[in-house]
Phi, psi and omega in degrees: 000138178303150185221139174264126179239147179249125180290125184291339180272322184252337186081358181284151183260143175230135170268118176262116185223082181304326185302330183291341177288347180266004173295156174304122181074011186270345182290129181289140178187181181266141175293154183306326183298327181278344178276347178269139183270118175236103184297153177289134178282109184300330181292335181257004188260107180293344180266003180284149175300128183104347180251030184299335180285357181260008175237165170300159178305136187291151177264332186193151175201150168263118177233097185304326181263007183079181181138164182285153173304147177063026172247174180283185178082014181273159176257318174221142186223141182239130178224157173296147174295132182294333179233074191290144174273346181232140181263134177300142179206134180290154170112359176067208186296130182254332186267170177293147182269003186271347179183189177292156179301125184248157187291335181294320178292320183287336184258011182282179177060043170078018177292156181284168178297328178296323177298322180289322181289328184235053183289142176203167174199165180300141178274083183263156180147211179221146181223109186240156173246130177248109179282116191291344178179160178286343181295130182278075182235162185279329194225152170304329180297336182273354180271153171296153183303318182297332177287322176295320177301316180295317180299315182291332175294325177286324173308311181298316181301315182288328175295321178294322180303325184257026185293349178277352179281162181296323179204143177241119182252121177253123182231158171229123171250125180245123180077154184300326181297341178251012173104002180282126178276338176237140187284332183298129185302130181204160174248162174232142178243129175245113175266109191257147176264021174210161175264118180302151184302320181295323179288318178298322179296318180294319176302317180294322181289324174298315181295317180296321180295317179298322179293320180289332190247022177061042172096009178290153178266126185303311185285327176298315179292322179298313181295320178301318179290322177296319179294322178296318183280325178066010183283327187240012177280131176264311181199159179221139167228192186289345183256326193208172176236135177246125184218163170266114186302147183306318181248045180310132183270345179224155178301135177065025171297142181231154173223132176252131185229135177294146181294323174256117187297136174222144186292315190240132178299325186285351177285159178298150180136177181301140179261347184075018186300318183296318181287325175298314178301316178299316180296320179294323178289327174298316176302314182296319180294318181292320185270347181096348178189163176294127184279161165301137181205160170243138180221146177210156174262124173260112180245168184292130175279174176303139175086003182270109175278327179241124180191171170207129180291155174204161178243127181252137180236121180238097173297143182257076182260345177229167181261144168289133184233200190300319183295313181297317185283329184272325188242352183068022178252124181277152176235108185252123185262006173230116183296148176303326179295318178293317179300313180298321182297314182289328179284332173298325182275348186286000000 
């Protein structure tokens, strides 16, 4: 029977309805075109080793053997986004750190009602591209583990560089179907001068939970209960836990959580790289190829006394439709329990 579940971190609702996957054509999977291997053409790939002149001048790079900026021989490379969504501006964080930019702040000091209705301000911040490796592959799953470890270390380094901003969002889009404009695996960093509403909501739920439970950590308690039940656990290693979230909004959604809670991903400590790599390869084995997906690091925003970082992975196997777009209610046709079971075996 369909079930409504509430995500403990966001409060958002998901309808879990396994029966809908049995509709004609309803089972989630990859189209035949994605199951066929078409290698990336290095001559057309601006992120390939040797094509450094086809990107903006680099901001940072790992070069184990040394070398000049914008030369070959790099392991991970960071460049400004060629088409940035945020404009550089001096002065660090400009907005309040307590939540998303709100209209009351923007409409203060005697502004007219029209100013409140049509509030805006410059989109300042930083927008960077982190090329996860010189290998011309589509997915982090296709990289050697040591390369993923190196890439994630650079994610942390660049997040620390922008630590004066209200929030730093690190994302990975894989394949065009999930929003990637270039096929070569890369991450993007957005250094924001405001805390997005979804992040602020999660911060508030961590704080409220700690207040109710005499200082307990919401995600630490959640993971402990998930490990006790074992229904949605995919894998565990010495650094992290990989699970299918209780109120997963899409089929085969995954969440990686450190075993010892820490507020910020960019702080020193285990990154969970090995388990993340393992989880992405499990998805690829089960589906026949690495799927289009969106992934992001959720780290503590400004003002968060209680928090725990986590990495979310959302394969794009189904389409967002009217219910999701009109009501903000997800409809998941593969239960998290079923997803975890098949990925444990993958």
